[in-house]
N, CA, C and O of each residue as an XYZ file, in Angstrom:
512
protein
N       9.202    -33.056   -127.785
C      10.236    -31.721   -127.876
C      10.040    -30.830   -126.849
O       9.257    -30.128   -126.208
N      12.145    -31.569   -127.186
C      12.905    -30.960   -125.864
C      12.505    -29.049   -126.115
O      11.862    -28.918   -127.157
N      12.677    -28.125   -125.628
C      12.855    -26.744   -125.521
C      14.355    -26.533   -125.306
O      14.794    -27.026   -124.267
N      15.343    -25.803   -126.206
C      16.834    -25.218   -125.013
C      16.525    -24.383   -124.000
O      15.458    -23.836   -123.722
N      17.842    -24.341   -123.354
C      17.757    -23.364   -122.501
C      17.291    -22.251   -122.825
O      17.557    -22.215   -124.027
N      16.528    -20.860   -122.460
C      16.554    -19.741   -122.879
C      15.989    -19.539   -123.937
O      16.145    -18.497   -124.574
N      15.204    -20.544   -124.320
C      14.528    -20.653   -125.988
C      13.322    -20.955   -125.036
O      13.303    -21.616   -123.998
N      11.836    -19.957   -125.999
C      10.833    -20.399   -125.395
C      10.092    -20.983   -126.079
O       9.018    -21.269   -125.549
N      10.289    -21.384   -127.409
C      10.312    -22.143   -128.483
C      11.473    -23.199   -129.000
O      11.813    -22.933   -130.153
N      11.814    -23.758   -128.718
C      13.428    -23.857   -129.618
C      13.359    -24.029   -130.526
O      12.991    -23.022   -131.132
N      13.655    -25.582   -131.664
C      14.070    -24.610   -132.844
C      12.806    -25.193   -133.425
O      13.080    -25.854   -134.427
N      11.429    -25.180   -133.127
C      10.491    -24.746   -134.114
C      10.384    -23.728   -135.086
O      10.668    -22.533   -135.000
N       9.913    -24.411   -136.058
C       9.716    -23.407   -137.535
C       8.287    -23.504   -137.982
O       7.840    -24.604   -137.655
N       7.231    -22.619   -138.729
C       6.137    -23.068   -138.921
C       5.954    -24.287   -140.191
O       5.023    -24.941   -140.661
N       7.099    -24.184   -140.368
C       7.180    -25.357   -141.643
C       7.274    -27.092   -140.760
O       6.630    -28.076   -141.124
N       8.015    -27.058   -139.855
C       7.603    -28.144   -139.219
C       6.491    -28.953   -138.537
O       6.383    -30.146   -138.254
N       5.325    -27.362   -138.297
C       4.114    -27.656   -136.913
C       3.194    -28.284   -138.096
O       3.272    -28.096   -139.310
N       1.967    -29.389   -137.072
C       1.235    -29.702   -138.067
C      -0.117    -28.819   -137.997
O      -1.104    -28.892   -138.729
N       0.227    -27.618   -136.460
C      -0.906    -27.082   -136.763
C      -1.001    -25.874   -136.853
O      -1.070    -25.595   -135.655
N      -1.064    -24.816   -137.439
C      -0.949    -24.123   -138.065
C      -1.764    -22.778   -138.108
O      -2.936    -23.125   -137.964
N      -1.696    -21.113   -138.265
C      -2.958    -20.702   -137.971
C      -2.710    -20.203   -139.230
O      -1.550    -19.937   -139.545
N      -4.102    -19.946   -140.402
C      -3.930    -19.650   -141.719
C      -5.832    -18.480   -141.635
O      -7.039    -18.697   -141.747
N      -5.084    -17.543   -141.428
C      -6.247    -16.417   -141.168
C      -6.480    -15.714   -142.498
O      -6.644    -14.494   -142.506
N      -6.507    -16.507   -143.753
C      -6.730    -16.232   -145.036
C      -8.428    -16.138   -145.235
O      -9.117    -15.271   -145.773
N      -8.748    -17.268   -144.639
C     -10.054    -17.659   -144.737
C     -11.019    -16.692   -144.069
O     -11.814    -16.029   -144.736
N     -10.955    -16.633   -142.996
C     -11.356    -15.617   -141.840
C     -11.483    -14.210   -142.647
O     -12.495    -13.548   -142.878
N     -10.821    -14.092   -142.818
C     -10.293    -12.494   -143.481
C     -11.304    -12.179   -144.586
O     -12.196    -11.340   -144.710
N     -10.674    -13.481   -145.576
C     -11.859    -13.124   -146.992
C     -13.402    -13.381   -146.168
O     -14.270    -12.510   -146.225
N     -13.576    -14.434   -145.550
C     -15.591    -14.207   -144.995
C     -15.479    -13.174   -144.942
O     -16.022    -12.602   -145.887
N     -14.896    -12.405   -144.097
C     -15.372    -11.019   -144.366
C     -14.638     -9.608   -144.542
O     -14.186     -8.770   -143.761
N     -14.719     -9.723   -145.777
C     -14.063     -9.363   -146.284
C     -13.164     -7.910   -145.857
O     -13.576     -6.750   -145.866
N     -11.598     -8.506   -145.432
C     -11.112     -8.005   -145.194
C      -9.983     -7.471   -146.223
O      -9.249     -8.288   -146.779
N      -9.860     -6.071   -146.467
C      -8.674     -5.779   -147.903
C      -7.194     -5.964   -147.378
O      -6.199     -6.663   -147.572
N      -7.684     -4.830   -146.532
C      -6.545     -4.546   -146.037
C      -6.316     -5.201   -144.495
O      -6.757     -4.624   -143.501
N      -5.447     -6.690   -144.403
C      -5.317     -7.273   -143.335
C      -4.524     -6.492   -142.432
O      -5.020     -6.261   -141.330
N      -3.716     -6.173   -142.618
C      -2.244     -5.787   -142.088
C      -2.722     -4.450   -141.062
O      -2.302     -4.301   -139.915
N      -3.701     -3.524   -141.766
C      -4.196     -2.549   -141.199
C      -5.711     -2.713   -140.201
O      -6.418     -2.052   -139.441
N      -5.637     -3.693   -140.642
C      -6.893     -4.301   -139.600
C      -6.331     -4.933   -138.454
O      -6.898     -4.670   -137.394
N      -5.427     -5.645   -138.413
C      -4.549     -6.448   -137.096
C      -3.824     -5.059   -136.637
O      -3.582     -4.970   -135.434
N      -3.457     -3.976   -137.469
C      -2.562     -2.654   -136.335
C      -4.077     -2.259   -135.753
O      -4.104     -1.936   -134.565
N      -4.915     -2.257   -136.239
C      -6.213     -1.914   -135.608
C      -6.892     -2.174   -134.747
O      -7.427     -1.420   -133.935
N      -6.931     -3.136   -134.830
C      -7.274     -4.612   -133.281
C      -6.519     -4.623   -132.290
O      -6.797     -5.002   -131.152
N      -5.082     -4.018   -132.863
C      -4.099     -3.778   -131.330
C      -3.244     -4.760   -131.340
O      -2.897     -5.154   -130.226
N      -2.607     -5.498   -132.631
C      -1.775     -6.481   -132.805
C      -0.630     -5.708   -133.332
O      -0.961     -4.733   -134.008
N       0.906     -5.953   -133.154
C       1.938     -4.961   -133.387
C       2.472     -5.229   -134.849
O       2.386     -6.347   -135.355
N       2.986     -4.231   -135.453
C       3.134     -4.686   -137.117
C       4.081     -5.939   -137.191
O       3.922     -6.823   -138.033
N       4.919     -5.947   -136.398
C       5.659     -6.984   -136.446
C       5.117     -8.225   -136.143
O       5.662     -9.141   -136.758
N       3.736     -8.727   -134.988
C       3.200    -10.123   -134.945
C       2.303     -9.635   -136.231
O       2.098    -10.692   -136.829
N       1.898     -8.969   -136.696
C       0.639     -8.926   -137.604
C       1.515     -9.079   -139.328
O       0.876     -8.668   -140.297
N       2.600     -9.532   -139.509
C       3.589     -9.569   -140.515
C       3.737    -10.704   -139.963
O       2.632    -11.245   -139.916
N       4.562    -11.372   -139.501
C       4.095    -12.924   -139.233
C       2.831    -13.748   -139.355
O       2.596    -14.786   -139.973
N       1.881    -12.758   -138.365
C       0.371    -13.819   -138.333
C      -0.165    -13.826   -140.518
O      -1.084    -14.399   -141.103
N       0.640    -13.169   -140.887
C      -0.359    -12.977   -141.990
C       0.700    -14.161   -143.323
O       0.330    -15.013   -144.131
N       2.121    -13.584   -142.932
C       2.537    -14.246   -143.596
C       2.879    -15.621   -143.616
O       3.671    -16.053   -144.454
N       2.355    -16.334   -142.774
C       2.922    -17.752   -141.717
C       3.986    -18.193   -141.730
O       4.469    -19.188   -142.270
N       4.610    -16.968   -140.742
C       6.177    -17.065   -140.376
C       5.608    -17.781   -138.901
O       6.063    -18.857   -138.513
N       4.500    -16.985   -138.110
C       4.333    -16.835   -137.156
C       4.344    -18.963   -136.526
O       3.761    -19.967   -136.933
N       5.554    -18.618   -135.176
C       5.048    -19.861   -134.749
C       3.784    -20.077   -133.208
O       3.069    -20.989   -132.793
N       4.027    -18.953   -132.881
C       3.109    -19.140   -131.504
C       2.309    -17.813   -131.990
O       2.406    -16.942   -132.854
N       1.101    -18.343   -130.459
C       0.155    -17.024   -130.998
C       0.203    -16.751   -128.918
O       0.540    -17.573   -128.066
N      -0.126    -15.755   -128.789
C      -0.752    -15.587   -127.399
C      -1.905    -15.516   -127.161
O      -2.638    -15.210   -128.102
N      -2.353    -15.702   -126.172
C      -3.493    -15.859   -125.388
C      -4.468    -14.567   -125.764
O      -5.613    -14.674   -126.204
N      -3.575    -12.974   -125.420
C      -4.044    -11.821   -125.976
C      -4.593    -11.487   -127.335
O      -5.555    -10.885   -127.809
N      -3.042    -12.469   -127.932
C      -3.932    -11.858   -129.661
C      -4.890    -13.091   -130.041
O      -5.696    -12.855   -130.940
N      -4.904    -14.124   -129.585
C      -6.227    -15.137   -129.913
C      -7.252    -14.518   -129.513
O      -8.062    -14.423   -130.436
N      -7.798    -13.794   -128.058
C      -8.530    -13.235   -127.769
C      -9.031    -12.102   -129.295
O      -9.748    -12.181   -130.292
N      -8.174    -11.181   -128.679
C      -8.761    -10.006   -130.055
C      -9.060    -11.077   -131.620
O     -10.086    -10.957   -132.290
N      -8.271    -11.778   -131.857
C      -8.440    -11.944   -133.217
C      -9.824    -12.284   -133.450
O     -10.555    -11.905   -134.366
N     -10.134    -13.244   -132.247
C     -12.038    -14.218   -132.277
C     -12.734    -13.049   -131.701
O     -13.849    -13.498   -131.437
N     -12.709    -11.692   -131.324
C     -13.437    -11.648   -130.799
C     -13.277     -9.941   -132.130
O     -14.422     -9.492   -132.074
N     -12.863     -9.462   -132.631
C     -12.894     -9.036   -133.673
C     -13.628     -9.172   -135.306
O     -14.388     -8.538   -136.038
N     -12.797    -10.502   -135.296
C     -13.028    -11.789   -136.142
C     -14.268    -12.159   -135.960
O     -14.774    -12.094   -137.080
N     -15.592    -12.744   -134.705
C     -16.582    -12.870   -135.021
C     -15.970    -14.310   -134.474
O     -17.026    -14.849   -134.805
N     -15.367    -15.171   -134.049
C     -14.957    -16.568   -134.916
C     -14.524    -16.926   -133.292
O     -14.185    -16.179   -132.374
N     -14.727    -18.727   -133.379
C     -13.673    -19.201   -132.601
C     -12.452    -19.765   -132.476
O     -12.515    -20.552   -133.420
N     -11.380    -19.936   -131.992
C     -10.238    -20.569   -132.361
C     -10.097    -21.194   -133.127
O      -9.073    -21.200   -133.811
N     -11.362    -22.167   -133.339
C     -11.205    -23.626   -134.308
C     -11.398    -22.675   -135.825
O     -11.113    -22.961   -136.988
N     -11.821    -21.822   -135.398
C     -11.903    -20.977   -137.397
C     -11.043    -20.500   -138.128
O     -11.277    -20.226   -139.305
N      -9.349    -20.227   -137.291
C      -8.058    -19.697   -137.144
C      -7.010    -20.819   -137.694
O      -6.194    -20.636   -138.598
N      -7.263    -22.345   -136.752
C      -6.327    -23.111   -136.677
C      -6.603    -23.908   -138.358
O      -7.566    -23.580   -139.052
N      -5.537    -25.013   -138.821
C      -5.748    -25.806   -139.436
C      -4.702    -26.663   -139.481
O      -3.629    -26.477   -138.907
N      -5.008    -27.672   -140.201
C      -4.139    -29.171   -139.493
C      -3.550    -29.209   -140.985
O      -4.077    -28.668   -141.957
N      -2.375    -29.939   -140.983
C      -1.207    -30.139   -142.249
C      -0.598    -31.426   -141.646
O      -0.055    -31.692   -140.573
N      -1.021    -32.384   -143.194
C      -0.072    -33.683   -142.910
C      -0.122    -34.048   -141.581
O       0.875    -34.199   -140.875
N      -1.551    -34.229   -141.137
C      -1.572    -35.287   -140.088
C      -2.292    -36.612   -140.233
O      -3.213    -36.962   -140.971
N      -1.502    -37.318   -139.187
C      -1.995    -38.745   -139.944
C      -2.758    -39.263   -138.506
O      -2.079    -39.679   -137.567
N      -4.540    -39.175   -138.429
C      -4.904    -38.715   -137.454
C      -6.732    -39.962   -137.224
O      -7.742    -39.833   -137.917
N      -6.589    -40.720   -136.383
C      -8.016    -41.958   -135.764
C      -8.917    -41.257   -136.876
O      -8.305    -40.267   -137.276
N     -10.008    -41.383   -137.455
C     -10.490    -41.111   -138.057
C     -11.914    -39.863   -137.118
O     -12.509    -38.857   -137.502
N     -11.927    -41.008   -135.253
C     -12.664    -39.651   -134.508
C     -11.768    -38.837   -133.267
O     -11.974    -38.310   -132.174
N     -10.642    -39.110   -134.208
C      -9.742    -37.497   -133.380
C     -10.076    -36.674   -133.481
O     -10.165    -36.229   -134.626
N     -10.620    -35.655   -132.037
C     -11.000    -34.012   -132.331
C     -10.296    -33.500   -133.759
O     -10.680    -32.999   -134.816
N      -9.476    -33.777   -133.367
C      -8.026    -32.106   -134.412
C      -8.935    -32.293   -135.656
O      -9.043    -31.295   -136.368
N      -9.726    -33.609   -136.101
C     -10.392    -33.424   -137.539
C     -11.254    -32.638   -137.639
O     -11.585    -32.306   -138.778
N     -11.732    -32.225   -136.826
C     -12.938    -30.895   -137.026
C     -12.016    -29.188   -137.692
O     -12.617    -28.158   -137.998
N     -10.795    -29.353   -137.736
C     -10.211    -28.517   -137.937
C     -10.155    -28.420   -139.394
O     -10.486    -29.526   -139.820
N      -9.858    -27.517   -140.502
C      -9.898    -27.383   -141.432
C      -8.450    -28.068   -142.109
O      -7.383    -27.978   -141.501
N      -8.551    -28.680   -143.290
C      -7.242    -29.311   -143.682
C      -6.154    -27.426   -144.607
O      -6.540    -26.472   -145.283
N      -5.140    -27.761   -144.177
C      -4.523    -26.907   -144.801
C      -4.509    -25.923   -146.111
O      -4.494    -24.752   -146.489
N      -4.524    -27.345   -146.527
C      -5.044    -26.732   -148.629
C      -6.004    -26.570   -148.733
O      -6.317    -26.722   -149.914
N      -7.248    -26.167   -147.798
C      -8.802    -26.338   -148.450
C      -9.086    -24.939   -149.050
O      -8.506    -24.001   -148.504
N      -9.738    -24.723   -149.890
C      -9.847    -23.900   -150.874
C     -10.600    -22.692   -149.742
O     -11.622    -22.873   -149.079
N      -9.591    -21.245   -149.789
C     -10.874    -20.109   -148.748
C     -12.293    -20.058   -149.987
O     -12.375    -20.142   -151.213
N     -13.287    -19.867   -148.808
C     -14.578    -19.847   -149.920
C     -14.809    -18.061   -150.078
O     -14.730    -17.412   -149.035
N     -15.015    -17.515   -151.046
C     -15.106    -16.289   -151.185
C     -16.920    -16.159   -151.863
O     -17.605    -16.607   -152.783
N     -17.071    -14.870   -150.210
C     -18.224    -15.097   -150.499
C     -18.949    -14.403   -152.138
O     -19.826    -14.841   -152.883
N     -18.377    -13.578   -152.174
C     -18.188    -12.896   -153.159
C     -19.006    -13.603   -154.376
O     -20.077    -13.239   -154.861
N     -18.190    -14.725   -154.731
C     -17.879    -15.608   -155.644
C     -19.217    -15.974   -155.368
O     -20.167    -15.328   -155.811
N     -19.350    -17.087   -154.581
C     -20.426    -17.872   -154.007
C     -22.081    -17.203   -153.981
O     -23.079    -17.923   -153.955
N     -22.121    -15.648   -153.995
C     -23.343    -15.123   -154.208
C     -23.489    -14.283   -155.563
O     -24.311    -13.411   -155.845
N     -22.545    -14.759   -156.232
C     -22.732    -13.683   -157.737
C     -23.963    -14.322   -158.747
O     -24.257    -15.435   -159.183
N     -24.469    -13.006   -158.840
C     -25.259    -13.420   -159.836
C     -26.701    -13.814   -159.165
O     -27.777    -13.596   -159.721
N     -26.593    -14.253   -158.245
C     -27.530    -15.070   -157.295
C     -29.036    -13.905   -157.139
O     -28.781    -12.703   -157.060
N     -30.114    -14.233   -157.115
C     -31.109    -13.270   -156.726
C     -31.457    -13.644   -155.129
O     -31.094    -14.753   -154.738
N     -32.066    -12.858   -154.307
C     -32.722    -12.157   -152.771
C     -32.165    -13.736   -152.605
O     -31.078    -14.187   -152.244
N     -33.574    -14.440   -153.090
C     -34.478    -15.771   -152.983
C     -33.364    -16.731   -152.824
O     -33.251    -17.254   -151.716
N     -32.474    -17.064   -153.809
C     -31.228    -18.047   -153.788
C     -30.913    -17.765   -152.838
O     -31.594    -18.483   -152.107
N     -30.198    -17.070   -152.124
C     -29.486    -16.267   -151.329
C     -30.142    -17.158   -150.386
O     -29.714    -18.308   -150.286
N     -31.284    -16.711   -149.570
C     -31.952    -17.035   -149.253
C     -32.503    -18.773   -149.094
O     -32.541    -19.488   -148.092
N     -32.675    -18.901   -149.738
C     -33.089    -20.832   -150.094
C     -31.376    -21.034   -149.732
O     -31.429    -21.830   -148.794
N     -29.947    -20.748   -149.968
C     -29.209    -20.926   -149.507
C     -28.931    -21.483   -148.286
O     -28.777    -22.628   -147.863
N     -28.894    -19.711   -147.556
C     -28.709    -20.177   -146.167
C     -29.817    -20.700   -145.078
O     -29.908    -20.920   -143.870
N     -30.386    -20.742   -145.949
C     -32.399    -22.021   -144.834
C     -31.620    -23.151   -145.200
O     -31.196    -23.757   -144.216
N     -31.261    -23.682   -146.419
C     -31.120    -25.513   -146.378
C     -29.382    -25.061   -145.724
O     -29.262    -26.089   -145.058
N     -28.267    -24.425   -145.508
C     -27.662    -24.159   -144.703
C     -28.284    -24.420   -143.475
O     -27.799    -25.488   -143.101
N     -29.058    -24.045   -142.678
C     -29.526    -23.671   -141.317
C     -30.211    -24.777   -140.763
O     -30.383    -24.923   -139.553
N     -30.705    -25.758   -141.860
C     -31.071    -27.270   -141.738
C     -30.544    -28.344   -141.542
O     -31.262    -29.158   -140.962
N     -29.417    -28.707   -141.842
C     -28.468    -28.831   -141.885
C     -27.670    -29.863   -140.817
O     -26.450    -30.006   -140.891
C-alpha cells in the first residue's frame, strides 16, 4: 500500500484492515463496565478512546499499546484480532482470535457454579 504525501496512513479505513484492535473481549474479561472512563483514567485521551472503543481506529501508537497492555494485564495478542484473512495453516497470525469470536463473559461462565466446580475448571485449564 502506498501512502500519499503528507498522510501518515494514506486512505486506509478500519473496514479495509485485516488486523484490527478489539477491546471488547478483554474489557469484558476484566469486568470493566465503563470503558471510556477506564481509558481516560489510564491516560488515553477522549478522542483516541472513542475511536478505540467504536472500532474506527486505524492506528495505535506504542505509548497507547503499552498503557493498554500494562493496565489490562495482557499482551498485544490479546488486543488484536484478524478479519477475512486467508493464511496458510502454520502462519503465526492464526494465533490471533478472529473478529467474530464470541466474547466470553466470566459472569456467565461461572454463574451458579460451586467453588469446587470453578477450581476444577481452572485446574483443567492449567493442565492443557
